[in-house]
N, C-alpha and C positions, 0 to 999 in steps of 0.2 A: 720540865723534864719528868719522865716517868721512871720510878725506881722499884726494884723488887729486892727484898732482903733475902740473903742466903747465908745463915750463920751470922757472923760478924763482918761479912763481906757485903757491901753494897754493889749491886750489879744493874747498870742502866739498861733498860729495855729500848728497843727501837720502835718508836710509833709507826714509821713507815712499814716496818716488817709486819706489824699487826695489821695495818690497813690493807696490805697485800694478801694477808692470810698466811703467813710463814711464822714458823717458830725456828730460830737459828741457834746453833750451839756456838761456844765460845770461839771455835775455829771458823765461824761464818758459814757452817755447813747446814743445809736445810734438813731439820729434824722432823718437821711436819708441815703439812700442806692443807688447807681447808678446801673440800670440793667446791668448785664453781668459783673460787676466789680470783682476784685480778692476777695473782702469781700463776696460778694453775692455768688460766686462760691464756697468759703469755708464754707458756711453755716450760715454767720451772718445774723441776723433777726433785723427789726425795733424794737426798744425798749430794745435790749440786753444791759446790763450794763457791760462794760469792767472791768475785775478784775485784770488779770495778761497778760503780753506778754513775751514769752520766759522765763517763771519762775520768772519774776520781777514784784512786785506788783505795779499797777497803781495808783497813788494818784492824778494825774493831767495830762493834755494833754502834758506836758513837759516830762513826763515819758514814753510816747507812741513812743519809739524808739526801733526798731528792733535789733537783733545781727548782727553784720557785717559779710557779707559773707555767711550767711545761705540761703539756697534754700527755706526753709519752716520755718514759724514762727508759734508757738503755742500760741493761743489766748484762754484764759479762759474767759467766760462771765457768768453773772448771768441771769437766766430767771425765770419767775414765777414759773415753776416746779423744778428749781434747778440749780446748776452750770453745765456748758457744755464746754467741751474742744474741739477747733477746729483747724484744720491745714489749714494754708493759704499759698498757693504756691506763691513764689516771682519770678519775672523775672530773669533768669540767664544769 
């Protein structure tokens, strides 16, 4: 596991978020997005709030783990206009 230290509190980062080119807030809202990243190519937008990944509800960054050996992950996000389902291609 990868950890970042913030004061006296240890916060676990999500390696899958890093792979996708995302920086997520504690509320699982997209705070930054790398240009040309898998997340950007899949349609993720700044401000999206992550709800589920591959059908699993996301309660924290620790839940942001994809299914093993899948070539595509399905990400459900919440936007101002409502929920959106996105397909994110993964390196094979």
